[in-house]
N, C-alpha and C positions, 0 to 999 in steps of 0.2 A: 563626533563619531557619525559615520554615514548611516542614514536611515535605510534599512533593508526592506524592500517591498515584495509583496506576494499576491498573486492572483490565483484564486481557487476556482477550478472547473469541476463540474459534477460533484458539488460540495457535500451532498448528503446532509448530515446534521452537523458537519463542521469538524470532523475528527482530524483531518490534515491541517485545518485552519488553526486548531488549538495547538497542535504540535509546532507549527510554524511560529505562532505567537510566543509560545514558551521559549523558543530559541532566539527571540528578539526581532522577528519580522513583523511588519505592519501589513495586514491584509487590506487591500484597497478595492477588491471586487470579488463577488461570488457569482456562480452560475449554477442554478439548480432548477430542474424542470418539475419535479414532483411537488404536489401541494403541501402535504404534511411536513416533510423536511424543510420546505421553505418557511413554514410558520415557525419552526424551531429556530432557523437562522434569523428570522426577523425578531424573535424574542431576545436572542443573545447578541446579535449585531444589528441593532435597530437602525443605525445611520449608514449602513453599508450600501455601496452601489451594487446593484444586483441585476442579473440577467436571468430570465427563465428559460430561454431557448438558446443553446450555444450557437446556433446558426445566425443569430442576430448579434453575436459578440464579434465585432470587427475592430480593426485598429482605429477606424473613424469614430465608432460609438464609444470605444474605450477612452480615447482622448477627450471626446466631448464631455464624458461624465467625470473623469478623474484628472484631466489636464496633465496626464502622463503619456509618454510615447511608448514606454516599456516598463518592465518590472525586473527585479533580480531573479525571482523564481516563479514559474508557473507550475502548479501542482494539479493533479486530477486523478480520481479513481474512476476512469471511464468505464461505462456499464460492463459488468462482469458476466451478464447472462449469456452472451455468445460463447463464453469459455468455461462456465461453471459446470461441475459434474451434476449439479442439481437441475440442469437444463439439457437441451439436446446438443449443445456444443457445435452449433452451426457455424461459428466463427464469422467470417465475412458475409456469409449468407443470411445472417440475422439482421433484421432492420434496426436493431439496437446497437449495431456495430458502429460506434461513434468515434473510434480512434482517428479516422481521417479528419473529423471536425476539430478535434483537439490539436492535431498536427497543423491544421490551417491556422489556428490561433497562435500557435508557437511560431510558425513561419512569419505571420504578420507582425507580431510583437517582438520577436527575437530576444527572449530573455537570456540571461547568462546561464541559468540553470533550469532544468526540468525534473520534476519528480512525478513519475507515473506509478499508479498502484493498481493491482489486479489480483485475481485468484490464480493459484498455480496452474490451472488448466490452460492459461494463455500461453504457457511456454511452448507446448507442442503445436498449438494451433496458430498463434500469431506473434509469438515472442521475437522470432527472427525478423519479421516484418517491421515491428516497432523499432527494433535496434537499427535496422537498415534505413528506415525512414528518417530517424534522428541523425544518423551518420551523414546522410545525403544533405541534411540541413546544416552540417558543419559541427555536430556535437560528438564528443567522445562519450560513450555509454558504458555504464556499469550496471550489472543486474544482481540484486540481492533477493534471496529467498529465505525467509525465516518466520518464526511464529511469535504470537503474542506471549506465549508461555516463556519465551526467552527473556522477556522483560518483566516477568513476575505475575502474569495473568493466570487465572485458574482454568484457562481453556487454551486450545492450540491456535485457532484462527490463523492459519498459515497464509501468508501473503507474499506477493512478488512486487518488488520496487525497481523501476527503471530510473536510474539517476544519471542525468546527462549534463555536461557542461560544454561550453563552446570551445571548439578546437583552437580558435584564435587566442584564447586565454590560457591554453594548455601549457605552453612553454614556461610562463612565469609562475605556474602553479605545479611545478614538478613534484613538490612535496605532497600535494594533495593527491596526486595520482598514486603515490606510494602508499597513501593511507586508505585508498578505496580497494581493500583486498576482500572483495565479496566473492560470491560463488563464480561469477563469470564476467567477462568484459567484452562487450560488443557482440555483433551478430555472429562472429565466428565461434563464440563460446556458448551461446544461448542453448544450443542443443545439449551441451554437457550439463547445463543447469537442469534441463528437462529430464535427462537421464538420471540425475541425482534425485530428482523429485519422484521419478518412477520407482526407484529403489526404496525411497522412503515409504511410498504407498504400499509396496509389497511387504515391507518389514512391519507395517502396522495392521495388515489385514488380519493377523492372528488375534488382534484385540477384539474384533467383533465376534469371534468364535467363543469368547469367554464371558459373554454377557450373562449367561445363565449362572455363572459362578459369582456374580457380583452380590455384595451385600445390599440390603434394602436401600441404602442411601447412594448406591451406585459406585462406591469407592472400592479399592483393592486392599483396604486396611484389614489386617488379620491374615493376609495371605503372604506366603514366602515369595520374595522378589529377589532374583539373582541380578544385582546391580552390575556385577562384573560383566555378565553376558550382555546386558542391555547396553552398557557403554561400548563394548567391542562391536556390537551390531551397528553403532552409530558412527563408525570411523569415516563413513562417506559424507557425514554432515559437517561442512566447514563452518567456521565462525564468521561473524560479521565484524571484520576489522578489529578483532579481539574484544568486541563488545558482546558477542553472543557465541555460545558453543553448544548447540543442540538444546534439548529440553532441560529445564531446571531439574535437578536431581529429585527434589521433593515431589515433582509431578509424576515421577516414575511409579510412585505408589499411591497416586490419588488422581482421580478423574481421567483415567486413560480412555474412557468412553464417557459420554454424557450421563449424569445421574438420572434416576427415574423421576424426573420432575413432572408433576401433573400438567397436562396440556390444556385443561379447561379452567377458566377463571371467570367469575361474574363480578360485575360492578367496577371493573377497571376501565376507566375512560380511555378511549382511543387505543385499546389493547392491541388490536391487529396492526395498526399504523406504527405503534411503538416497537412492536416485535420486528416488523419489517425494517424499520429504521436501524435498529440495533444490529439486525442480521447483516445489513449492507454497510454498516459503519466501519471506519478505520479506527483501531485502538490508537489514541494519540501517542501513548508512550512507545508504541511500536515504531512510529515514524519520527519521533523526536530526535533520536541520535543522528539521523540523516540531516535534518534541518540544522541541528546544532553544529555538525561538522561543516556544512555549507557556510553558516554564519561565521565560524571561526576562520575559514579560508578567506572569505570576503573581507573580513575586518583586518586580517593579517596583510592583505594586499594594499591597504590604504596608504 
């Protein structure tokens, strides 16, 4: 059986790496700039080849360290600050806009697959650019937009995934194209994805107006919930290749907004670093179906 290889960019604390390894990939390299996440990676992947600055990750340095010319998948949650609603959403004007560096690595190593991850804000700001850049490099691109709640998490954590595979392999993987029924495909569809996201945000704005009605633990338990109305409002939310279909029903009555969790803690080592890492992390279960599908496609082509 073919060994499937994976290179992780903007690794964080390894959420995408875990998802890839659960699906049968071997991670052969990681790239992470921040200090505390790097310590986490070093603890869990002590023998991994690692780069701290993506600008130093070239095809020459990659081959020198791994003795590989390419990998099956390159993944990366390139910095979300230029697109996040928590920031100023400057996009390309933000010095943390590092998609061009990830694209350079993709161009130099030419993997069969690319899995990019980011926050929903990227759709209106740079989603079309990401798709067009990958298409110019010969990739067919599919865009997925779904939540961690769709795989059983107790919070929404909505994320966008750009999944791309080389056009040259496209013809022999016709069945895989039929299976990638996400929200949009390619640059011509990414605006539709953004519009769907805009509708989703509008539909959830009312949630914040009900904070005063929440019980002390932040839940909606004890309140009447019209599930029929909720479901009808979600008709614009497509599924993820039959793997996801909007929010889990049980979440409709629980944690629609964040509970009233105290914000101050004492005696917790590296508390701020841990919170930051978790805030930036990818939920592995959220990305696992994508890597699993890629692995099945690759193995079926052997």
